[in-house]
C-alpha positions as CSV (number, residue, x, y, z in Angstrom):
1,V,0.0,0.0,0.0
2,E,1.4,3.4,-1.0
3,I,0.4,6.5,0.8
4,F,0.4,10.0,-0.7
5,C,-1.7,13.1,-1.0
6,L,-2.6,15.4,-3.9
7,A,-2.5,18.9,-2.5
8,P,-3.0,22.3,-4.0
9,V,0.8,22.8,-3.9
10,G,1.8,19.4,-5.2
11,I,2.2,15.7,-4.2
12,M,3.0,14.8,-0.6
13,G,4.1,11.3,0.3
14,A,6.1,9.3,2.8
15,G,9.3,11.3,3.0
16,I,8.7,13.4,-0.1
17,Q,7.1,16.7,-1.0
18,L,7.0,17.6,-4.7
19,H,5.6,21.0,-5.8
20,W,3.8,20.8,-9.1
21,S,6.5,22.9,-10.7
22,E,9.2,20.3,-9.7
23,I,7.5,17.5,-11.6
24,V,8.8,17.1,-15.2
25,G,6.6,14.2,-16.2
26,C,5.3,10.7,-15.5
27,Y,5.7,7.2,-16.9
28,Y,3.2,4.3,-17.1
29,D,3.8,0.7,-18.3
30,D,2.4,-2.8,-17.7
31,E,4.2,-3.2,-14.3
32,S,4.5,0.2,-12.7
33,W,3.9,3.9,-13.0
34,E,6.3,6.7,-11.9
35,I,6.2,10.4,-11.1
36,I,9.4,12.0,-12.3
37,P,10.7,15.0,-10.3
38,R,13.2,17.5,-11.8
39,N,15.8,17.1,-9.1
40,Y,15.6,13.3,-8.9
41,S,15.1,12.2,-12.5
42,R,16.9,8.9,-11.8
43,R,14.8,8.1,-8.7
44,G,11.2,9.1,-9.2
45,M,8.3,8.0,-7.1
46,R,7.7,4.5,-8.6
47,F,4.5,2.5,-7.8
48,R,3.6,-1.0,-8.8
49,R,0.4,-1.2,-10.7
50,G,-2.5,-3.2,-9.2
51,L,-1.8,-2.3,-5.6
52,S,-4.3,-0.4,-3.5
53,C,-3.4,3.2,-2.7
54,I,-4.6,5.1,0.3
55,M,-5.6,8.5,-0.9
56,V,-6.1,11.4,1.5
57,I,-9.0,13.5,0.1
58,A,-10.2,16.6,2.0
59,G,-8.6,15.3,5.3
60,N,-10.4,11.9,5.2
61,E,-8.5,8.6,4.5
62,A,-10.1,6.1,2.2
63,L,-8.7,2.9,0.9
64,T,-9.3,3.0,-2.9
65,T,-7.8,2.0,-6.2
66,H,-10.1,4.3,-8.3
67,I,-11.3,7.9,-8.2
68,Q,-14.6,8.6,-9.9
69,G,-14.2,5.3,-11.8
70,Y,-10.6,5.9,-13.0
71,P,-7.5,4.1,-11.7
72,I,-5.4,6.3,-9.4
73,P,-2.4,6.3,-11.7
74,I,-4.5,7.8,-14.5
75,C,-6.0,10.4,-12.2
76,V,-2.6,11.4,-10.8
77,M,-1.0,11.7,-14.3
78,N,-4.0,13.8,-15.5
79,R,-3.5,16.1,-12.5
80,I,0.2,16.4,-13.3
81,A,-0.6,17.3,-16.9
82,F,-3.3,19.8,-15.8
83,E,-0.9,21.5,-13.4
84,Q,1.9,21.6,-16.0
85,Q,-0.5,23.2,-18.5
86,R,-1.7,25.7,-15.9
87,G,1.9,26.6,-15.0
88,R,2.7,27.4,-18.6
89,E,-0.4,29.6,-18.9
90,G,0.2,31.4,-15.6
């Protein structure tokens, strides 16, 4: 089980805090998915696919693998893409 939080400022997890501006991309394949930060491009946040994630949403913890019907990796990667686009516009 991996624990992290999507916050207005970025992604917060066990021992890591990434602001949206520090994330350069993400990666997804059959076995895992990864969040790639600028300063740690060789050691991103890698997660094995198929495991449950505990998401912290609005201060409540809930064990889930999907958000609004979509797998968590897809939701996180969509949020990263959104924040990167918003950063380019702002």
